[in-house]
N, C-alpha and C positions, 0 to 999 in steps of 0.2 A: 344593175340587177345581178345578184349572185347566181352563177350557173347552177342548174339542177344537177344533183349528184346521181350518178348511175354506177352501181356496184358491178364489177366484172370479176368473174371467177373462171375456173378451168376444169376440164375433165379429160384426163388421158394425155395431156401435153407432156412432151419431154421436159426434163429440167432446163435444158438450154432454151426451148421455146417459152417456157414460163419466165425465165430470166429476161429474154428479149421483150416479151409483152410488158413485163413490169417496168423495164427501162423506158420503153416507148410511152406508156401511159403516165409515167412520172415526169417525162421530159418534153413531150410534144403536147402543147395546149390545144384544147378545142374551144372554138368561139361560142359554142352552144351549151356544152355540158362539162361537168367535172367528173372524170372517170376515176373511181377508187378501185385499185387492184388488190385482190386477195386470191392466191392460187386455189384455195379451197373455200367453198361457201361457208359463211358463218351461220350461226343459229337463225339470224334474221333473214337468211337467204341471199339472193342476188338478183340483179336485173338482167344481166347478160351472161351467158355461159358459153365459153369457147370450148369446142369439142373436137377431139381427135377421133374421126369416124372409124378408124381401125382399132381403137382401144376396146377391149372386151368389157361389156357391161355398161356402156355409156347410156343405153336406153333406160336401164333400171335406175341408174344414178339420176338421170333427168326426171324420170317419173317420180322418184322420191323427193327430189328438190321441189317439184311443182306442188307437192302437198303444202309446203310452207310459202312458196313463191309461185302462185299459179300463173302469173304474167311474165315469167322469165322468158327471155328470147334466146333460143339456141342458135349458135353460129358455128358452122362446121369448117374446119380447115380443109382446103382442097388444093390440088396441084395447079389449078388454073381458074380464072374467073369464068364460071359456067353455071347454068341452071342446075340446081341440086334438088332432087325430089324430096329431100328431107327438110328443106326450108332454106334459110340464109346460109351463104358460104362466103369465104374470103380466101384468096390465093395465099398459100403458105409462103410463096416467094415474094409476096407484096406486103408482108407484115410491116417491114421497116418503113415503107413509103406510103402505105394506104390504110393502116389499121385505124387511126383516129377518124379520118374522114369517112371510112366505111362504117364505123360504129355510129357516127353522126347520121349517115344516110339510113341506116337500119332503124334507129330510134325514131327518126322523123317519118319513115315509111310506115312504121307501126302506128304512129300518131294519126297519120292521114288515111290509114287503111282500117285495120281491125280495132284500133284504139286500145290495143291490149296493154301497152305499157303506160301511156300518158293519159288515156281517156277515162280510166277508172273502171273499165269493164273487167270482169274476172275471167273472160273467155281466153283460152289458150290459143296463141297464134298458130294457124295451121297452113296458111297459104305458102306456096313455094315462090321464091323470088330470088333474084340475083342481087347481091349486096351492092354492087356498083352498076347503075343502070346503063343500058346500051345507048350511046349517043344517037340523037335524031337530028333532023334539020333544025329543030327549035332549041336544041341544047348545045352547049359549047363542048367541042371535042377536047378531052383531057390531054394533058401533056404526055408524051410516050414514056413508058416506064423504062428506065435504064438499068444496066447491070449494076449490082451492088458492088461497092468498092471493096477490093480484096488486098490483103497485106500478107507478106511472108515475114515471119519472125525467126531470125537465126540467132540462137544463143545456146551455149553448151550447158547452161544452168536451167533445169526444168522449172525452178522457182521463178527465175526472171522471165522465162517464156510465158508461164501462166499469168504472171502479173501484167505483162505487156498485152497479152491477148485479152485478159479481163478488161483492161483499160480501153482497148479497141472496141470491144463489144458495147461498152457504154456510149461510144461515139457512133455506133451503127456500122462498124467496119468488120467484115468477115476476115478471118485470118487462118493461116496454116503455120505450124511451128516445126522447126527442124533443129537438130542439135549439132550439126557440123557443116563445114563449108561445101564438102562434096555433095551432100544430100540437098543443100540449097541450090547449087548449080544444076543438079539433075532435075529438080522440081521446076526451076525456071525454064528449062528446055521444054518441058512437057505442059506447063500451065502458064496462064497469063495472070500477072499481078499488077496492082497499081502503085504499090510502094513496098519498100524493103527496109526492115529494121535489122541492123547488122552488128553483132558483137565483134569486137576486134581481137581479143586474146582468146584463141581457141587452139586445141591440138590439131595437127594436120594443117589443112589449108586455113590460114588466118583470115581475119576480116578484110585486111588491106588487099590481099590477093583476090578474094571473092569480089570486092568492089572493082578492082582493075579488070577482071574477066567479064563482069557484067557490062562495064563500059566499052569493052572491045567487041562485044556481041551486038551486031546491028539490031537484033530483035529486042534487046533490053537496054541499049545504051542511054535511053531517055528515062529509064525507070528512076523515080525519086528514091534516094538512099539516105537513111538516117543511121549514123554510127552510134552504137551504145558502148561506152567504155569507161573504166575508172581512171584512165590516163588523161590528164587535163593540161599537160604542159603545152607551150606554144609549138614545140617541135612535133608533138603528137597530133595537134590540130592541123598543122601544116601538112603532115604526112597523110592525114585523112583527106584533106582538100586535094592534094596531088593525086591520090588514088581515085578521086571522083565523087566523094560523098557530098550531099547537099546540106545536111545538118549534122552537127556533132553534139551528142547529148552525153553528159558526164554522169556516171552512176555515183551514188544512188540518185535516180531521176526524180525530180520534184513533179508532182502530179500536174500542177498548174503549168509548169514549163513544158511538160509532155503534151498537154492539151493544146497549148499555143503552137507548138511545133507541128502537130497534126493538122491544126487549123490552117497553118501556112502551106503545108504540103497539099492539102486537099483544095485550098483556094487556087493554088497554082495549077493543079491538075485539071480543075474545072474552069480555068480562066476567070477566076474570081466571081463566078456565077453561083450564088448561094442556092438559087432555086434548082439548078442542075445538080448540085451536090446533094441536096435533100431528096431529089428524085432518085438518086443512087443510094438512098438509105442513110446518108450521113446525118448525124445529130450534132451540130456544131457546139463546141464549148463556148463560153463567154469570150468575147473579143475576136470575132471573125475579122480578119485583117482587111483593111482598105487597100493595102499594097502588099500582096503576097510575096513579091520579089524582095521586099525589104528584109 
């Protein structure tokens, strides 16, 4: 049976949040519904509206939308899973790991409660509920949410940094970008990252030296490092290995090769536990490795 289509739109979300939601709904399948994402409602309206509650005028926008879509379900972004007097809510921090399953829960809740979306009634849903139900003795306790995977991208080219960070967003990985080795080392002292993408040829402290310092620091010596460079000779690869890098990616970097490299890094980071990686927000590309050490 073909899954029922549910149209999802947004009101007041930031461009980054809209991009994240679009990636998730296009990459993470639902076993019950097919979610079609459009940041702005079309003339035919939508079934679910994601709302930034701090955005001015969202009440008016929702009221106007309900003229054409009286059964639309409003879902507010919140800072934590907690009852919201306005109706359904979803944790902003849980978008990567819980968005699709939460939408499934909300749609099914409406079907079993007010019948607003699936039952054919024109009544507007008004009851307050939590998007993810609180576990009881008769329900299975969900797996604990883990911190989202974070990457540091070091490259003196803003174009390359933006390309790498955009590719990481598609895989569900948060990232910070810096333009020089000193800034990267300073950030690594103050924040925790799960992987490092490192340009080699840079003014000042070059990539090899950054890699050596990271490996000498007890707090970061196990940090996975992928070197990004246009130098592809055997000598340069050996130099990178001696400095302590885990992967050596030659520019221009092929998208498929990049995805496979990140798959291997994350698989090793999560001990080849795909479920754990997904709980950390990771959206694996095709070819999750059976042997990440290979």
